[in-house]
N, C-alpha and C positions, 0 to 999 in steps of 0.2 A: 503491500501500500504505499502510495505516496501521500504526503499534505502538503498543500500550498497556501499561501497566506490569506488571500482573496482571489476573488473575480476578477479580471480587467475585465477592457471596454470587449474585447471578440468572446471571452469568455462568457461576459453581461449577454450579447448580443445573442450567442449561441446555446445558453444554456448549459454548457460544459466545461468542464475543468480544465487548462492549460492544449488551448487551441489554437492561439497565438504564435509569437515569433517563440515567444520562449517556450511553446507547448511543442513547437517544432523538433526546436532544438534537445528540449528534454526527449523526445523519440528515438533521436541521431544517437542521443546518450547512453538507452536503455539496448538501443540495436548495436552499439557495439561492442556490448557483451552479450549477443545474440538471446535479448531479453525486446518483449512487443506490449506496447501501452495494451494494446487490445486482448491480450490473450494470457498476459502474465500479472498487469499491474490494476491492482482498482485507484483511480486518482479522486482527488479529493480538495477539500480548502478549511481552514480554520475557522472562516466565516464567509456564512451563504452569498453575502450580495455583496455587490462592489459600492468601496466605502467612498463618498463625497471626494472629487477632484482627486481620487486615487489614493486619497491619504493612510499611513500604517492605521490598521485596524486599532481600536482601543480597547481596556479592559473591558469594556462595557460589553463591546458589540463581541469578544472575544465568547465572553462569559453567558450571553445570548443565545449563542450559537453551539458552546460548546457541549449538551445534551446532544444535538444532534450529530455534531460529530462523533463522540462515545460510542451516539447508535450503529454508526455506520460501522465501525471498527469493533463491534461487537458482533456484526450482523457477514461481517467479509473475514472476521478472522483471522488477522494479518500475521504471517511467523517472524514478518521484519517491514518496519514504518521505516519510511526514506524522510526527515522532514526537514523540508526548499527553505533555508534561513533562520533569522533568530524568531520572527513572530511565529512561524509555523513549531517551533522547539517551544520557545516562553509559552503558549495557547495548550500543548500536549503537556508537558511537563512539567511547567512553571518555572525551567531553569531561564534565568535573564542572562546569562551570558552570551557575549557575542558570536556568533557563528563561526566566527575565521581563528578563536580559542578551541572552540567544539567539534568544527566539522570532521567527519571521516573517525571519530571515535564511539562505538556502540556503545549505547544507553540501554539499562533496561529499566524498562516503563510498563506498570501491572506484567509482569510474567511474560514482554515481551520487546526485541532486538530492534530498535529505534538506531539509527545513522542521522547524524543534522548533514545536511552537506549544504551547498551553495543555493541558491536559486537561480534558474536558468537566465532569469533578467539579469541577474547582475553578474552571469558570466556571458552574454551581450554585449554587457560594455564596459570590459577585460578580456578581449577577445584573444591576448597571448598565451600561445601554447607554450612557451617559454619553461625552464624548470622551476618550481616555485610557484607561478601564479596560477591563478585559480581555474582554468580550465587543466591544466595540467595535475594541479591539487583533485580537481572534481574524479581525472582519470583514474588516478589512485582510488579514492572512496568507490567510483561503482569498479571498478576490480577487485574491491574489497566487498563492495554488498554479493557481486556476481558468486565470489567463492562460499559465501557463507551462503547463499542460497543451496548453491551444491551439495555441500556440507550436507542441509538440512532434507534436499530432496533422496538423498543417501537415507537419511534418515526413514523420512516420511513424502513418498511422493506427490505433491500437492501442486505443482506447475501446472498439472491437466488438469485443467477443469474448464 
């Protein structure tokens, strides 16, 4: 499962998460390790509607939508949750640390493995693939996620749903 921040304009218009440029990049990232957003991943957001002027969701907006997100997690029952950006991390886990400090580290939340990753929109604004840069770091993170999925698949074949 992947959790983003909030719908952007394209998402708001289409009623689907990650369908704009960020979504296209997310699809490429997933495809780079043999995953598909259509087949292997359920995508959601911390809040349900686009904040005015696309601001970062407030604590009140996150709280208003949290029960919906928790129900989605319960129904999907993911083994791994990718949290795209600090807002998604804070919304689900309450962790207020910056994404650059915690990205790529496994966090356990409610018996589930979570990994904070950079939001694809951040990667679009920081396109360098140079070692140590955000896109390079994302490549390291998504490889670690794929490795963990492969380990879990060996324990329980859950990817073919």
